[in-house]
N, C-alpha and C positions, 0 to 999 in steps of 0.2 A: 682664708679671708679674701674676698674679691676686692681688688684695688680699682678705684674709679678715677682718681685724680691723675691727670696727665703727668704732672710733675713727679708724683709718687711712682708712677709706672716707669718713668725715665730713670729714676733713682734705683728702682729694682732691677731693671734690665741692663743698665749701663755696664755692669761687669762683663756682659756677653760681647760687647762691641769690639773688644780687642783680644779675644781669645786666641792664644797662640796656636791652637789646633786647626785653625780655619783651612789651611792648605795642606794638612797632613793627609797622606795617601796610604797609610797602613805600613806596618812593619813588625818587627819582632815585639817591640813594646808599643803596641797599638792602643792609644788611650781611648779612641772612639769605640773600640770593641766593648769595654766594660761600661762606658757611659751609656751606650745604646742598650746594652743588656739590662742595666739598672732601670732605665725608663720603661722598657718593654715589660719588665717584671712588675713594676708599679701599676702599669696600665692593666695587665692581666689580673692582678689582685683586685683592682677596683671593679672591673667588669664582672669577675666571678662573684663579687659581693653584690653587685647591682647590674644585671644584664642589660637594663635599659640604657646604660651609659654608652654602649657600643655605637648605636646609631648617632647619638649626639656628638661623640668624639669624632666620628668619621665625617659628619657634616661640618664640624669646625675646621677640620683639616682641608676639606674641599673648598670651603669658602675662603680660607686663607690663601690657597694656591690659585684659585680661579680669577682673582682680581688682577689680571695681567694686562699691561698696556704696551707690550713689546711691539705691537703693530705701529705705534706712533713713537714711543720712547723706548729705545732699546734697553732691556734689562729692568724696566720699571714694573714693580709689582711682582706677582707670583708669590711663592711660599716665602714670606719674609716677616711673619709675625704681625702684620698690619691689622689682623683681625682683632687684636687686643684693643684697638682704638675705634672699632666699627660696630660696637654693640648697640648703638642707637639706630642702626639700619634695620628696617622691618624684616629683611631677609634673615637677619641673625637673631630674631626674637626667640627667647627660650634658651639660647646657648649659654647665657651668663649664669644661669642657675645651677647647671651641672658641669658641663664640659669645661667652660672657662674657669670655673672655681677649681676644678681638678687640676687644670694646667697651672694655675697660679700656685697650687700646693706643690706640684712637682718642681716649679722654678724656685720656690722658697726652700725646698729641701736641698736643691743643688747649691743655692746661695749660702745656706747655713753650713755647708761642708759635709753634710751627712753622706753624700756620694763622693768618695775619694777619687782623686785623679783629675779634677777639672770640672768644667761645666760645658754644656751644650747651649747653643742659642735657643731662644724661645721658638723660633721657626723650626729648628731641628726637632725640638721636643714635640711640637704639634704634629709634624709630618710622621715622626716615629709612632706617636700615639694613634694616629689614624690607621697606620699600617697594622699595628698590633691589634687594634680593635677588630679589624676584619678577621684576623686569624683566630682570636679568642672566640669570636662568634661563629666559628666553624668554616671560615673562608681560607684562602691560600696564605701561605707565608709570603710576605712582600719585603724583600730587602731593599733598602733605599740608600742613596748617597747622603753624606753629612757635610757640614761646612757652610750652611746658610748664614747670611748676616741679617741681623734684625734691623727693622726700621722703627722709627719712633713717632710715626704719624699715620693717619689712615690713608688708604689708597683712595683714588677717585671712585665715587659710586657710579658715575656715568662715564661712558667712553669719551675720550677727548675728540675722537673722530668716529661718530656713530656709523654703523654699516647699514645701508639701505637694502632691504629685501624686496621681494616681489609683492608682498602683502604687508599690512600693518603688523600682523602677527609674526612676520619673519624679519622685521626690523630689529637690529641689535643696538640698543641704546645704553644698557647698564652693564657693568662689569660682572655682575652675577646674573645667571640666566633667569629670565622671566618665566613664571609658571604657565604663561599663556602662549609660549612659542609653539608654532606649528612645525611640521617636519623639516621644512626648508630653514626655518629659524634655528632649529637644533643643529642642522648641518653647518650653517654659517657660524653659529656661536662656538661650537667645539672645534671647528677648523682653525679659528684664531688661537686656540690653545694647543694646536699641533696634533689633534687626534683625528684618526680616520673614522669611518662610520662604525666599523666593528668595535673600535675602542670606546667611542662615546656611548654606544648602546650598552656595552658591558659596564661602563661607569654608572650609567643610570640604573643598573641592576642593584646599586646600593640602596635603592628604595625598598629592597627586600628587608632592610633593617629600619627600625624606628617608626615614628608616627608623625602625623601632621594635624593641625588644628581643624576642628569642625565647628560649625555654628550651633550644633546641638547643645541644648541646655544653657545657652547664653541668656543673660538678662535682656529684657526688651530694650533697655536704654542702649545696650551695645549693638543690638540689631539695627537700631535707628542711626547710630553713629559708631561705626566699627573702628575704634581707636587701637593704638598699639597696646595699651594696657588691657583692653578687652581680649586681644589675641593672646597676650602673655598669660592672662589669668583665665583662659578658656577652661571651663570645667571638664570638658571631654576632648581628648585627642584620639584619633583613630589611626591604626596602622594602614599602610598602603596594602599590605597583604595580611589578612587576619590571623592565619595560622602561623605560629612561631615567629612573631615579629622581631624577636631578638636573636634569631638565627640567620646566618648568611648562607644562602643557597640560590639555586636557579628557579625557585618557586615563583618569583616575581614574573619571570618570562612565561612560565606555564599558565599563570592566571591571566596574563595579558592575552595569550592565545585563546584561552577559554572565554574571555570577555568578547573578543572579536567574533568568535564562533557562536556567541549568545548561549554559551553553555556554562554559566556561572550562577551560583546561588546568591541571593541577596545577603550582603554582609561579608561575603568572602574577600572582597577587595574594595578599596576606596581610592581610586585613581584620580590624578589631576590631569589637566589637558596635555601636558608634555608626555605623560605616560601613554595616553591614548594615541598621541601622534605617532608613536613607534609602530602601531599596528594598522592604522588607517592608511599609512603609506606602504605601497606594495614592496618597494625596495627594502625599507627598514624592517618590515615584517618578516622577510626571509631570514634575516640575522636573528631576530627575536625567536623564531622557530628553531633555528640551529641551537641557540643557547638553552632553549626550553628542553631540548633533547640531549644536550651534552654539557653537563655541569663542569666537567674537567676543562673543556675548551673555554667556557665562560670564566672560570677561575684564572686560567692562564692569560686570557685577554684582559681581564680586570686588573690583574697584577701589573701587566705592561702599561696599561692606561694610567694607573695610579702613579707608577714610577715616572711616567712622562710628564705629568702635571706638577709633581712635587720636586723632581730632581733638577728642573731647569735652573734653579737658583743655588744648587749645592756645588761645593768645590772639590770634594774628595773623588778619587777615581774608584775606590772600593765601595761596595755596598755593605750595609750592616743590617 
């Protein structure tokens, strides 16, 4: 059951606030090991039952981690469970129906004592779920740190100190990336998250998973007034890459190169402006080409990038 009321959420997550495991760094009787294994096992079972869950869970994990205000307020934001209070943001449309519902079920399971040995924070649960989603979909194993503390309020949707770029499309105003960012905007946005060019390009390879909303088939009233409800109830969602949209691979980069070379069939891919920005920029396109040719290198770089964005708020030294 999805919980909407803030007071109810606080009541549900309050037991995580003072978990005695927060600064545990591993040992003979390592409680994190079994807790992490249990979460990963539940995620694997859910995705094997419904492969479309993988992209949604990964998106949830990224959106929780990316709302970071460390540039202004040290330690503010990042992977802290704030996504639970941000479902009214347009960027998070659709997450409530599948991935958030699933995370709520995992939390309820831990709260009920079905998982013996303690509880993980909601932020740890989300970060672990995102990592496991990648692996179940065919991507690399990503071990992550544990010990994140939960917040009980939303992060700021806009940056407290916006970053001015050279063009309107390179201005960074929101804590989640605008789908209209150009190549400079992408560089600026991900630099504030501590990622280099290769890492943020690899992270964008997650568009190999999942789907996005299209206007196809929408009612005329929605086309005249495109509301949040219209987007959430859109009759058709299309994958970024049509072939195997629930498998994690380097196909996204191959299709981007094909698009740039004008060697792509209609319907093979449905890119958004930030995707195209990776290949119209000469420097970024070189890395896209490298990843298109070398899936192992893409997987290695993606795993490092994922760890970098979710581990900033974790306390343990060991990864699980």
